[in-house]
C-alpha positions as CSV (number, residue, x, y, z in Angstrom):
1,X,-12.8,76.0,18.2
2,X,-12.1,74.7,14.8
3,X,-9.2,72.8,15.9
4,X,-11.2,70.9,18.4
5,X,-13.8,70.0,16.2
6,X,-11.1,68.7,13.8
7,X,-9.5,66.6,16.4
8,X,-13.1,65.2,17.6
9,X,-13.9,64.1,13.8
10,X,-10.3,62.6,13.6
11,X,-11.1,60.3,16.7
12,X,-14.6,59.5,15.3
13,X,-13.2,58.4,12.2
14,X,-10.3,56.5,13.8
15,X,-13.1,54.6,16.0
16,X,-15.3,53.9,13.0
17,X,-12.3,52.1,11.3
18,X,-11.4,50.1,14.4
19,X,-15.0,49.1,14.8
20,X,-15.1,48.0,11.1
21,X,-11.7,46.0,11.7
22,X,-13.0,44.2,14.6
23,X,-16.3,43.2,13.0
24,X,-14.2,42.1,10.2
25,X,-12.0,40.0,12.4
26,X,-15.1,38.6,14.2
27,X,-16.7,37.2,11.0
28,X,-13.6,36.1,9.5
29,X,-12.5,34.0,12.3
30,X,-14.9,31.3,12.1
31,X,-14.2,31.1,8.5
32,X,-10.6,30.8,9.2
33,X,-11.0,28.3,11.8
34,X,-13.6,26.1,9.6
35,X,-12.6,22.5,9.9
36,X,-11.7,21.4,6.3
37,X,-13.2,18.0,7.2
38,X,-12.2,14.4,7.2
39,X,-13.9,11.3,5.2
40,X,-13.2,7.7,5.4
41,X,-12.7,4.9,2.7
42,X,-12.7,1.4,3.5
43,X,-11.5,-1.0,0.6
44,X,-11.7,-4.6,0.6
45,X,-10.9,-7.3,-2.1
46,X,-13.0,-10.2,-2.5
47,X,-12.2,-12.8,-5.3
48,X,-12.2,-10.6,-8.4
49,X,-14.1,-7.6,-7.0
50,X,-13.1,-4.6,-5.1
51,X,-15.9,-3.5,-2.6
52,X,-15.6,0.2,-1.4
53,X,-17.5,1.9,1.8
54,X,-17.2,5.6,1.9
55,X,-18.2,7.8,4.4
56,X,-18.6,11.8,4.3
57,X,-19.8,14.4,6.6
58,X,-22.9,15.9,4.9
59,X,-21.8,19.6,5.2
60,X,-18.7,18.6,3.4
61,X,-20.2,16.5,0.5
62,X,-23.5,18.2,0.3
63,X,-22.9,21.1,-1.9
64,X,-21.2,18.6,-4.4
65,X,-24.3,16.3,-4.7
66,X,-25.4,14.6,-6.8
67,X,-22.3,12.8,-8.2
68,X,-21.1,9.2,-8.7
69,X,-17.6,9.7,-9.3
70,X,-16.3,9.1,-5.7
71,X,-13.6,6.6,-6.7
72,X,-11.6,5.7,-10.0
73,X,-10.0,2.2,-10.2
74,X,-7.6,1.1,-12.9
75,X,-6.0,-2.4,-13.5
76,X,-2.6,-2.0,-15.3
77,X,-3.9,1.5,-16.8
78,X,-7.5,0.0,-17.9
79,X,-10.3,1.3,-16.0
80,X,-12.6,-1.0,-13.8
81,X,-16.1,-0.7,-14.1
82,X,-18.3,0.2,-11.2
83,X,-21.0,-2.5,-11.2
84,X,-23.1,-1.1,-8.2
85,X,-23.4,2.4,-6.5
86,X,-25.5,3.0,-3.7
87,X,-25.8,6.2,-1.5
88,X,-27.7,6.7,1.9
89,X,-27.6,9.3,4.7
90,X,-27.3,7.7,8.0
91,X,-28.8,8.4,11.4
92,X,-26.0,10.9,12.0
93,X,-26.5,12.8,8.7
94,X,-23.3,11.4,7.3
95,X,-23.4,10.3,3.5
96,X,-22.6,6.5,3.1
97,X,-21.6,5.2,-0.4
98,X,-21.1,1.7,-1.2
99,X,-19.2,0.6,-4.7
100,X,-18.4,-2.5,-6.2
101,X,-15.9,-2.7,-8.8
102,X,-15.1,-5.7,-11.2
103,X,-11.4,-6.4,-11.4
104,X,-9.9,-8.1,-14.4
105,X,-6.5,-10.1,-14.0
106,X,-3.5,-7.8,-13.8
107,X,-0.6,-6.9,-11.8
108,X,-1.3,-3.6,-10.3
109,X,-4.3,-1.8,-9.2
110,X,-4.6,2.0,-9.0
111,X,-7.1,3.8,-6.8
112,X,-7.8,7.4,-7.1
113,X,-10.4,9.7,-5.1
114,X,-11.3,12.5,-7.6
115,X,-13.7,13.8,-5.2
116,X,-10.7,15.2,-3.1
117,X,-10.0,17.9,-5.7
118,X,-13.7,19.4,-5.1
119,X,-14.0,19.5,-1.4
120,X,-12.7,22.1,0.9
121,X,-9.0,23.1,0.9
122,X,-7.2,20.8,3.5
123,X,-9.7,18.0,3.5
124,X,-8.2,14.7,4.4
125,X,-9.4,11.2,3.6
126,X,-8.5,8.3,5.7
127,X,-7.9,5.2,3.4
128,X,-7.9,1.5,4.7
129,X,-7.2,-1.6,2.4
130,X,-8.0,-5.0,3.5
131,X,-7.0,-8.2,1.7
132,X,-9.2,-11.2,0.7
133,X,-8.8,-12.9,4.1
134,X,-10.0,-9.4,5.8
135,X,-6.7,-8.4,7.5
136,X,-5.6,-4.8,7.3
137,X,-3.1,-4.6,4.1
138,X,-2.3,-0.9,4.4
139,X,-3.6,2.5,5.4
140,X,-3.0,6.0,4.3
141,X,-4.0,9.7,4.6
142,X,-5.0,11.3,1.4
143,X,-5.5,15.0,0.2
144,X,-6.0,16.9,-2.9
145,X,-2.4,16.7,-3.8
146,X,-2.0,12.9,-3.0
147,X,-5.2,11.5,-3.9
148,X,-4.2,7.9,-5.2
149,X,-2.6,4.7,-4.1
150,X,-1.3,1.6,-6.2
151,X,-1.3,-1.6,-5.1
152,X,-0.1,-5.0,-6.0
153,X,-3.0,-7.7,-6.8
154,X,-0.9,-10.4,-5.9
155,X,0.0,-9.1,-2.7
156,X,-3.7,-8.2,-1.6
157,X,-4.7,-11.9,-2.6
158,X,-2.7,-14.0,0.1
159,X,-2.8,-17.8,-0.6
160,X,-5.0,-19.7,2.0
161,X,-3.0,-22.1,3.9
162,X,-3.0,-25.6,2.7
163,X,-4.7,-28.3,4.7
164,X,-1.4,-30.0,5.7
165,X,-0.5,-27.1,7.5
166,X,-3.5,-27.4,9.7
167,X,-3.1,-31.2,10.0
168,X,0.7,-30.7,10.9
169,X,-0.3,-28.1,13.4
170,X,-3.1,-30.3,15.1
171,X,-0.6,-33.3,15.6
172,X,2.1,-30.8,17.2
173,X,-0.8,-29.9,19.6
174,X,-1.6,-33.3,20.6
175,X,2.1,-34.5,21.2
176,X,3.6,-31.2,22.6
177,X,0.4,-30.1,24.6
178,X,1.4,-32.1,27.6
179,X,0.0,-29.4,30.0
180,X,-3.5,-30.4,28.3
181,X,-2.8,-34.1,29.2
182,X,-1.6,-33.3,32.7
183,X,-4.6,-31.2,33.4
184,X,-6.7,-33.9,32.2
185,X,-5.0,-36.7,34.3
186,X,-5.4,-34.3,37.4
187,X,-9.2,-34.1,36.7
188,X,-9.5,-37.8,36.3
189,X,-7.5,-38.5,39.2
190,X,-9.3,-36.0,41.5
191,X,-12.6,-37.4,40.2
192,X,-11.9,-41.0,40.8
193,X,-10.7,-40.1,44.3
194,X,-13.9,-38.4,45.1
195,X,-15.8,-41.4,43.5
196,X,-14.1,-43.8,45.9
197,X,-14.5,-41.7,48.8
198,X,-18.1,-41.7,48.2
199,X,-18.4,-45.9,47.6
200,X,-16.0,-46.2,50.6
201,X,-18.5,-44.0,52.7
202,X,-21.6,-45.8,51.5
203,X,-19.9,-49.2,52.2
204,X,-19.1,-48.3,55.8
205,X,-22.6,-47.2,56.3
206,X,-24.0,-50.4,55.1
207,X,-21.5,-52.4,57.3
208,X,-22.4,-50.6,60.4
209,X,-26.1,-50.9,59.8
210,X,-26.3,-54.5,59.0
211,X,-23.1,-56.4,59.9
212,X,-22.0,-54.8,63.0
213,X,-25.0,-55.3,65.8
214,X,-24.0,-56.7,69.0
215,X,-26.0,-59.5,70.7
216,X,-27.9,-57.4,73.1
217,X,-29.1,-55.3,70.3
218,X,-30.2,-58.6,68.4
219,X,-32.1,-59.9,71.5
220,X,-34.0,-56.6,72.0
221,X,-34.8,-56.4,68.3
222,X,-36.1,-60.1,68.5
223,X,-38.0,-59.6,71.6
224,X,-39.6,-56.5,70.2
225,X,-40.6,-58.7,67.1
226,X,-42.1,-61.5,69.5
227,X,-43.9,-59.0,71.6
228,X,-45.5,-57.4,68.5
229,X,-46.5,-60.8,67.4
230,X,-48.1,-61.9,70.8
231,X,-50.1,-58.7,70.8
232,X,-51.5,-59.3,67.5
């Protein structure tokens, strides 16, 4: 009897431990499967300024607010001042951040995202850089261990094409765009033919109505006119 009681208590203890382990796994599952998050940074160089637009999911950035050090910018080692910072939650509850940095003359600009070190482990940040013409210059995926990028200022400020290039290109289009001229000639030819056909049809109609009337028809027409006169 004592042995039976001991075996029963052993099974109950094992069942309790299994239940606790199962509950632990169930509660730990969502934590292990939690998405570390993804944020976006869009940078654009404009004249002597750097315009930044950042987007964060509210659950990711919410616990870290308020803060303003979303980006650090340096030109040849000297910090660039953020002239303007504005934040707003959009309709999808994502936090949007706009920043404007004044850039002094230099050769290299270094951009760092210090907020990555405070976000959840494994958080990624997609960074896109656009030059002064609005074209995509480069793109990179940042993380807490790789939170910066360095760029050449001369490379992100491409020179605008000179007017002479546009002039030469226009002249080439005029003299080498023969297919445009051929299409124009065909349109003029077809249009002229249609116009000529319309004029010819009108002339034939006028000729038939006025110049090609036989003697009998003219006599009948004259008699009708005379009869009408006598009746009057």
